Every structure is written in structure tokens, then in C-alpha cells.
FIDREN-229524 format. One record per residue (C-alpha): residue number from 1; x, y, z; residue in one letter. Coordinates in steps of 0.05 Angstrom, whole numbers, plus 5000, padded with zeros to 4 digits. Example, Ala and Ser with C-alpha at 12.3 -4.5 7.8 and 13.67 -1.06 7.14 Angstrom:
<rs>
R  seq     X     Y     Z  type
R    1  5246  4910  5156     A
R    2  5273  4979  5143     S
</rs>
This chain:
<rs>
R  seq     X     Y     Z  type
R    1  8942  1162  0576     M
R    2  8951  1127  0645     I
R    3  8985  1184  0679     E
R    4  8917  1226  0649     A
R    5  8875  1167  0686     L
R    6  8907  1166  0755     V
R    7  8911  1234  0767     I
R    8  8832  1241  0738     C
R    9  8828  1173  0794     W
R   10  8869  1212  0846     A
R   11  8826  1277  0848     V
R   12  8769  1247  0863     L
R   13  8767  1195  0930     P
R   14  8794  1137  0892     G
R   15  8727  1105  0865     P
R   16  8723  1047  0825     V
R   17  8714  1044  0752     G
R   18  8640  1043  0749     K
R   19  8635  1099  0791     R
R   20  8694  1135  0750     L
R   21  8674  1119  0678     A
R   22  8612  1168  0681     P
R   23  8651  1228  0708     M
R   24  8705  1218  0665     M
R   25  8666  1268  0603     P
R   26  8650  1316  0664     V
R   27  8727  1312  0702     L
R   28  8774  1314  0642     V
R   29  8747  1376  0613     P
R   30  8749  1418  0684     L
R   31  8820  1385  0695     L
R   32  8850  1419  0628     R
R   33  8815  1476  0644     R
R   34  8849  1490  0711     D
R   35  8922  1467  0682     G
R   36  8921  1398  0718     E
R   37  8917  1356  0651     L
R   38  8957  1372  0600     N
R   39  8923  1335  0538     L
R   40  8914  1355  0462     T
R   41  8840  1353  0439     D
R   42  8849  1282  0404     A
R   43  8883  1257  0478     E
R   44  8828  1275  0511     A
R   45  8776  1240  0483     V
R   46  8811  1166  0497     L
R   47  8797  1176  0573     P
R   48  8728  1207  0566     M
R   49  8710  1135  0524     R
R   50  8745  1082  0560     M
R   51  8694  1022  0594     S
R   52  8694  1016  0661     A
R   53  8724  0954  0659     S
R   54  8786  0984  0628     T
R   55  8795  1034  0680     I
R   56  8790  0979  0732     V
R   57  8857  0939  0690     R
R   58  8891  1008  0676     K
R   59  8891  1030  0748     L
R   60  8907  0959  0784     A
R   61  8980  0976  0792     P
R   62  8967  1043  0831     E
R   63  8914  1008  0876     R
R   64  8970  0953  0880     A
R   65  9018  1003  0914     K
R   66  8950  1031  0961     L
R   67  8946  0954  0996     V
R   68  8979  0945  1063     L
R   69  9024  0895  1073     L
R   70  9030  0867  1143     G
R   71  8992  0897  1207     R
</rs>
């Protein structure tokens, strides 16, 4: 599920959880239709029901990779 969440987050310009959570019910079906997400119907419901705080916690490792170190 984290891979699907990362794909949804990357499609948009990296929004925070508060802005991504309301978009998930729209974004997941569109990405499934276009073949970007390979999820079953039961799996597709899970990212759409995630709260904003859960999204932030699950995406923390991905966001940490984008932090520049040094100058």
C-alpha cells in the first residue's frame, strides 16, 4: 500500500497529507484506469480511506530522501 501511496504523492507535486487525503478518492480510480496502479478493488479502498496523519507518517521516509544535505 505504501508503494501506491508514493505513486499518488509523486503524481501531484508532493503535497502534504492534509492536501493529499481529499484527493485520494479522485486520484486512485484515475490512476487505476490508466494502468499506473495495479490494485484490486479491496486494496484500492485502503489508500482512499487513509487519514491525513497516516499519510504523513507513511510518506515520511520518502520525504526524507528529498531533503538536501550540506550546502
